[in-house]
C-alpha positions as a Markdown table, in Angstrom:
| # | Residue | x | y | z |
|---|---|---|---|---|
| 1 | Met | 10.8 | 8.6 | 13.5 |
| 2 | Lys | 8.5 | 7.6 | 10.7 |
| 3 | Gln | 6.1 | 4.8 | 11.4 |
| 4 | Ile | 6.4 | 2.0 | 8.8 |
| 5 | Lys | 3.3 | 0.0 | 8.2 |
| 6 | His | 2.7 | -3.5 | 6.9 |
| 7 | Asn | 2.5 | -3.5 | 3.1 |
| 8 | Glu | 4.1 | 0.0 | 2.8 |
| 9 | Asn | 6.0 | 0.1 | -0.4 |
| 10 | Trp | 8.9 | 1.9 | -2.1 |
| 11 | Gly | 8.5 | 1.2 | -5.8 |
| 12 | Arg | 8.4 | -2.6 | -6.2 |
| 13 | Trp | 9.7 | -3.2 | -2.7 |
| 14 | Val | 7.1 | -4.0 | 0.0 |
| 15 | Phe | 7.6 | -4.2 | 3.8 |
| 16 | Asn | 6.1 | -7.3 | 5.3 |
| 17 | Gly | 5.5 | -6.5 | 9.0 |
| 18 | Arg | 4.4 | -10.0 | 9.8 |
| 19 | Asn | 7.7 | -11.7 | 9.0 |
| 20 | Leu | 10.0 | -8.5 | 9.0 |
| 21 | Thr | 11.1 | -8.8 | 5.4 |
| 22 | Leu | 11.5 | -6.4 | 2.5 |
| 23 | Ala | 10.0 | -8.2 | -0.5 |
| 24 | Tyr | 10.3 | -7.5 | -4.2 |
| 25 | Asn | 7.2 | -7.7 | -6.3 |
| 26 | Pro | 7.8 | -7.0 | -10.0 |
| 27 | Glu | 4.2 | -6.9 | -11.0 |
| 28 | Glu | 1.7 | -4.5 | -9.5 |
| 29 | Gly | -1.3 | -6.3 | -8.1 |
| 30 | Lys | 0.4 | -9.7 | -8.2 |
| 31 | Lys | -0.1 | -11.9 | -5.1 |
| 32 | Gly | 3.1 | -13.1 | -3.5 |
| 33 | Tyr | 6.7 | -12.0 | -4.0 |
| 34 | Asp | 9.6 | -13.0 | -6.2 |
| 35 | Tyr | 12.3 | -12.2 | -3.7 |
| 36 | Glu | 12.5 | -11.5 | 0.0 |
| 37 | Ile | 15.3 | -10.0 | 2.2 |
| 38 | Asp | 15.2 | -10.8 | 5.9 |
| 39 | Leu | 15.6 | -7.4 | 7.7 |
| 40 | Glu | 16.5 | -9.2 | 11.0 |
| 41 | Glu | 19.7 | -10.2 | 9.3 |
| 42 | Ile | 20.8 | -6.6 | 8.6 |
| 43 | Phe | 23.1 | -5.5 | 11.5 |
| 44 | Asn | 25.2 | -2.7 | 10.0 |
| 45 | Met | 26.1 | -0.6 | 7.0 |
| 46 | Glu | 28.3 | -3.4 | 5.6 |
| 47 | Asp | 25.3 | -5.7 | 5.4 |
| 48 | Ile | 23.4 | -3.1 | 3.4 |
| 49 | Ser | 26.4 | -2.6 | 1.1 |
| 50 | Gly | 26.5 | -6.4 | 0.7 |
| 51 | Trp | 22.9 | -6.5 | -0.3 |
| 52 | Leu | 23.3 | -3.7 | -2.8 |
| 53 | Leu | 26.3 | -5.5 | -4.4 |
| 54 | His | 24.5 | -8.8 | -4.4 |
| 55 | Leu | 21.4 | -7.4 | -6.1 |
| 56 | Thr | 23.5 | -5.5 | -8.6 |
| 57 | Glu | 25.8 | -8.4 | -9.5 |
| 58 | Ser | 23.6 | -11.4 | -9.1 |
| 59 | Lys | 20.1 | -10.4 | -10.1 |
| 60 | Asp | 19.6 | -9.7 | -13.8 |
| 61 | Trp | 16.1 | -8.5 | -13.2 |
| 62 | Ile | 17.1 | -5.6 | -10.9 |
| 63 | Glu | 16.9 | -2.1 | -12.4 |
| 64 | Ile | 18.6 | 1.0 | -11.1 |
| 65 | Glu | 15.3 | 2.4 | -9.9 |
| 66 | Asp | 14.8 | -0.8 | -7.8 |
| 67 | Leu | 18.2 | -0.3 | -6.2 |
| 68 | Gly | 17.4 | 3.3 | -5.3 |
| 69 | Asn | 14.0 | 2.2 | -3.9 |
| 70 | Phe | 15.6 | -0.6 | -1.9 |
| 71 | Phe | 18.0 | 1.9 | -0.3 |
| 72 | Met | 15.2 | 4.3 | 0.5 |
| 73 | Ala | 13.2 | 1.6 | 2.1 |
| 74 | Leu | 16.1 | 0.6 | 4.3 |
| 75 | Tyr | 16.7 | 4.3 | 5.0 |
| 76 | Asp | 13.1 | 4.7 | 6.2 |
| 77 | Ile | 12.9 | 1.4 | 8.0 |
| 78 | Phe | 16.1 | 1.9 | 9.9 |
| 79 | Asp | 15.5 | 5.6 | 10.7 |
| 80 | Gly | 18.2 | 7.2 | 8.6 |
| 81 | Met | 20.6 | 4.4 | 9.4 |
| 82 | Tyr | 23.4 | 6.4 | 11.0 |
| 83 | Asn | 21.9 | 6.7 | 14.5 |
| 84 | Thr | 20.5 | 3.2 | 14.3 |
| 85 | Phe | 23.5 | 1.2 | 13.2 |
| 86 | Tyr | 26.1 | 3.0 | 15.3 |
| 87 | Lys | 24.4 | 2.2 | 18.6 |
| 88 | Glu | 26.4 | -0.2 | 20.8 |
| 89 | Gly | 25.0 | -3.8 | 20.5 |
| 90 | Phe | 22.4 | -3.0 | 17.8 |
| 91 | Asp | 19.9 | -5.8 | 17.5 |
| 92 | Pro | 17.8 | -5.6 | 14.3 |
| 93 | Ser | 15.1 | -8.0 | 15.6 |
| 94 | Glu | 14.6 | -6.0 | 18.7 |
| 95 | Tyr | 14.7 | -2.7 | 16.8 |
| 96 | Leu | 12.2 | -3.8 | 14.2 |
| 97 | Lys | 9.7 | -5.2 | 16.7 |
| 98 | Lys | 9.9 | -2.1 | 18.9 |
| 99 | Tyr | 9.8 | 0.7 | 16.4 |
| 100 | Leu | 7.7 | -0.5 | 13.5 |
| 101 | Tyr | 4.0 | -0.4 | 13.3 |
| 102 | Tyr | 2.3 | -3.7 | 12.6 |
| 103 | Gln | -1.2 | -4.0 | 11.0 |
């Protein structure tokens, strides 16, 4: 399992280990973020599909590369997803706090 560190990024997406979000920062070096997704609210593959649809349909600033990077971030954070989400009683808060490396 890959260790994910605070401020690790996938393109314009940045992992915030302090509040367990994936944040979108459209400008390199800019402080703060324009959009944050709470990772503790992602319980299953349907939630991921929902976020991909939401970003695609509702956010005119999103680019195809951003969607791919968003998916890869979730893939890395949730350890390939299949084994993570199909465990009985998966709790994203517990998982994130147990398996991610905070700095």
